[in-house]
N, C-alpha and C positions, 0 to 999 in steps of 0.2 A: 957779588951780588947782582943779584937781578933788580932792577928797578922796578917797580909797578908805574905803571902809568895809570891814569885817571879812565881810561877807556878798561884798561886792563879789571881794572875794580869793580868797573860799572859791568862788564861780561862776566866777571865770580859774582856780581850778584844776580846779575841775572840769570845764572846759571843757577845759583844757590834757590833764586826763584823758582825758576824751570825746575828744576829738582823736587823742591818742596811742592810742586802741582803735580810732578807726574805723582809722587807719592799719595796726596793726597787722593789723587784719581785713582790710583792703583786701590787704594781705600774704599773708595766709592766703589769703583769696579768690584773687588772681591765683595764688599758689604751686596752690592746689586745680582751678583751672581750668587751669594746665598742666599735672598730673597727671593729669586728666580727660582732656585733649587727648591726652597720650603713650598714657593705655589706649585711650581708640578707637580710635590708629592700632595699638596691639598687637592691639585687641579685631577690628580692621576685617582685619590679617594674619592673624590667628589663623584667622578666618571664612572668609578667602581659602585658607588651606592646608588646613582642613575643609573645605570644598567641591571642592578639589583631590583630597584623601586619598579624599572621596566617589563624586567620577567615578574616580579610578582603581581603587576598590576595585567600580564596579560595572562598570566593562572588565575588572579580572579576571575578576568573577563570573559576565560575558558569555563571554568565554574560557574561562571552566570548565565551564558548559552547552554550549559549543560543543564542546570537548572529550571531553567525557561524549558527547555525542551522534556523535561522530568517533567515540571507541571504542566503543562499543555498535553503530554500522555495520561496524566493523573486524571488531569480534564474531561480528557474524552472516555476515560473510563470510567469514570463518575456518571457520565452523559447515560454510557451504555448502559451501567448496573440501573440509574436512573427508570433506563428504557424498561428493563426485564420487571423490575421490581413493581411499575405499573400495569405491566402485561401480566403478573403474576398475581395482583391483587383485583385485578378483572378474572381472571379464570380461579380464583381462589373466593369470589361474591356468585358468580353462576355454580361453580360445586355445592356450595350451603345453600342457593336457591333450587339446584335440580333434588338436592337431599331432603328439601320439603316444599314441596309443591303447595303447599297449602299454606304459604309467606308469599305474599304478592311484590314481586319485585321493585316498585317502588316507595316500600317500606325500609328496602336497606340500602343505604345511599352506596354510590360508585364512589369510592375513594381509594387514594394509592396505602392508605394506613388500616394495617390488617385488624388490628387492635377497635379502629373505626366500624371497620365492616362487624365486628362481631360483636359490637355495644348494639349495632344498628339489628341486627339479626336477632340477637334476645327481644330487644323493645319489640319488632315484629312478631318473633312467636308469644309473645306475653300477649300482645294484642288479638291475635290471631287464636290465643285461649281463652282471653276473655268471652270473646264473640263466640266461640263455639257452648260455654257456657250460658250467657245470653240465652243461644237459639234452643239448645236444650231445657234452659227453663222454661220459656216461651210453650213449646212442644208439649213440655209436663203440663203446664196449667192448661193450653188449649185442649189440651186430649178430653173426646166425648167419650164415655165407653159406648160400644157397638150394641146392640141390642138392650135385653133386661139382664139384668143378674141373672145368673141361674139358680132355681129353686132348691132348697134342701131340706131335708126332714128336720121337722125341731128335732130339737135335742131332749130326749128322753132319760136321759141318763141319770137325772135328777129325782125322778116320777118311782114310787112306789108300785111295786109287782100288779097291785089291784087298779090303780090307775093307769098302769102302762095297758090292759086287757079292755078296761074304759073306753079308752083312747085309739086302741086297733079296731073294736067291734064300732065303736061311731066310725071311721075311715072306712070300714067295709061295707055298712050302709049306706055309707054316701056314693061310695061307687055304684053298687049294685041300682043307687035309687037315680041312675044316671042312665 
């Protein structure tokens, strides 16, 4: 039998402690490695989510730019249409006024709204019509017949034959007496 000495015993204890520490470190290392693997997986998932979010953000930004370009184009189109409408309203007003030369242009508003032009034109036509009627009435009331009215022979239809003869003889004698 081999005797063991204290130093051997100390060595065995140290060895046992060292072995226990190695096992604890191995367990800790395995845990750390497992946590690192989990963290790597989570990091990869987060990176994918970030990449997806960046792609969506880029898509949104691209869509926004396209929308802004489209909005700018639409605004330009609207301005062009407004200019055309204004020009068309001026031509419409001029056409209405040239079709009715008796209507003064200052009575019809210069507007971009065709309805306003029509309303103003109708009101102006009513004013012109009323003025024409007044002028015609004034002409009729101020009218003086030229010369004396024509003379007519008296109506003898209601007289008897004898009375007609007397009237005829009287007229004859008056003519001869002249």
